[in-house]
N, C-alpha and C positions, 0 to 999 in steps of 0.2 A: 723215803716216804714213797710207798706205791700209788700211782697214779694211772688210772684204766680210764678208757672209752667204752663202755658196755654199750652194744645195740641189740635191741630185742624187736623184731618182725612181727608185724600183723599175721595170722594165718593165713596161708597160702599167698602173701604177697610177693615172695620171691620163688617163682618154680623154674624148675629145670630147664624150660625153654627161654628164661629171660636171655635177651641179648648179649649179656656180660658173660653167661654160665652160672655156675651156682656152686655151692660148697656141699660136700657130702661128708657127713661124718666118718672120722677115721681115714677119707681119702684125699681130703683136701679140695682145692677149686678143681672143677670140672666143665668142660665146654658145653654149650647148651645141647640139651638133649629132648625133642619134641616126644618122642615114645617116652622116656621116664616121666615128663611132666603129664602126658594122659593116664599113666598107671597112679602117678600121685593123686591126680584129681579123681579117679574112679574110687580111690580107696579114702577119700576127705571124710572125715565126720562131719563137716559143716561147710556152709558156704564160705568163698573167700571174705576177707573181713578189710576194712579200711577205717581209718580211725577219723572221726569227724573233728572238728575244732574244740568241741566240749569233751569230747572223749580224750584229745590230746592234751588239754588243760587238766583233765583229772589224772591221768597218766604222770604228769609232771609233779603235781601236787602228791601225789603216792610217793614217787621218786624221794620228793624231798621229806617226807614223812618218814619213809623208811630209812633213808639216810641219818636223820636225825636218832631213831631208835636203835640203830645199828650201830652207831657210834662212827660215822662215816661222815666225809665232808663232800658235799655235792656242791661242785662248781659250777655247773652248767646243765640244762636238759633242752633236749631240743627234738622236735618231732616232724614227721611228714605223715601224710595218711597212710604210708605204709610201715612206719617203724618210729621207735622212739630211741635216742642216745642219750646217755648218762654219762658225764666226765666226774669220776669221784675219785677220791684219793682217802687214805687211812693210816693210823700211826700203828706202828709195832708189826709184827707177823700175823698173816692171817693169808690163808690161799686165795687167789684171785678165783679159782672156781668155786668157794664158798660163797664169796662176797656176789659172784655174778648170780648164783643161783638163788641166794636169799633175798637180792632186789627182784628178780623174776618173779619169785614167790609174793612178794607183795604187790606186783603190778598186776600179777594174775587174780589174785584175791580181789581186787579193786574191779578189775573186768568181770568178774562172778558176781561182786554186788550190783554192778550197773545191770546185767542181765537179768538178775532177779527182780531189780526195781522196774526195769521195762516191762516184764511179764506181769507182774503185779498191778503196774498202770494199765497194761491192754486189758486184764482180767476184770479190772475195777469199771472198765468202759462198756464191758459187754453185758446190757441191760437184758439179753434174753437168758442169762444164768439165774437161777434162785440162789439167794445168799448162802443157803447151805451147802452150794457146789464149790464156793471159792475156798480154795484151802488155806490153812492155817498157816501162821509164820514157820512153823517145823517144817511143813510142806515146801515152803518157797526156798528153804536154803539148802535141801537136798540136792545130791550131786546128780545130774542126767547121765543116762546111760548113752553111749555111742550111738545104738538104735533111735533113741528120742532125740539125740542130737543130728543125725545124719541128714543133710540135705536144708538145714533151718541155718538161718544166720545167726551166729553167736558170738559174741567179741571174745577173742581169745588170741595169745600168742601162739607163734611157731615153736618148735621143739628148739630146747638150746638157748643160743644166744651168741654173738661175737663178742671178741675182746680184742682191745689193741692197747699194749702198754706205751703210754706217753715217755717218749726219751730223753727230753729235756725241756729247758725253759723255752727254747725256740718251737718245738712241737706244741707244747702245750698253749702258747699264745698264738699260733696259727689256728689250733682248734678253736680257742675261745674269739678269736677275732674275725676269722674267715670261714672254717670249715662249719662250724656249727651256727655261726651267725648266718649263713647263706641258704639253711633250710628254709623251706615256705612254711612250715607249721608253726604252731605256738611254741614260744621258747622262753627259757629263764635263765639268767645268768646270776652269779653272786654279786657280781659290781653293777649290774644295771637292773635288775629285777626282771619283771615281766615284759616279753616282746612280743605282740601279737601281729 
């Protein structure tokens, strides 16, 4: 049975100037690079993202829902303001790349709904707008262009995501009892439930 720890980072939360270096698609781990970080920041489509506790809990709830619908077993979800981990297993053959991508899609859709809800709330509080200028629900769910997003705070994940295959029961127990448990954000464990 495949068991993986998937990690999804908040947008711009781990930049190339990070003290521990960074990962570059197709090239692996790279040393810290302040110039590359400057280039990434200049081409960013929105401001850096951090997940507050409500967002962390929503992401874990979405992870649990996605696992149920995708016939995966979620052993744990753990968060920090900069990322979410999901410890997941499944029966039969399914490429880990497909599982990682489908879970990320679910998490991204949850963040998109949260963005839309926030925008609707802000618009409803703007008493200077006439009622007919408030968009209907079809407008609220449309995709934003990168020009509209540029420079704004939009909850989203970084490209891709990382994965680590769980080697054996000892590795699994370490992840459940130590590694995921020490994270400072919201956590959920199948044997303990919610841990805030």
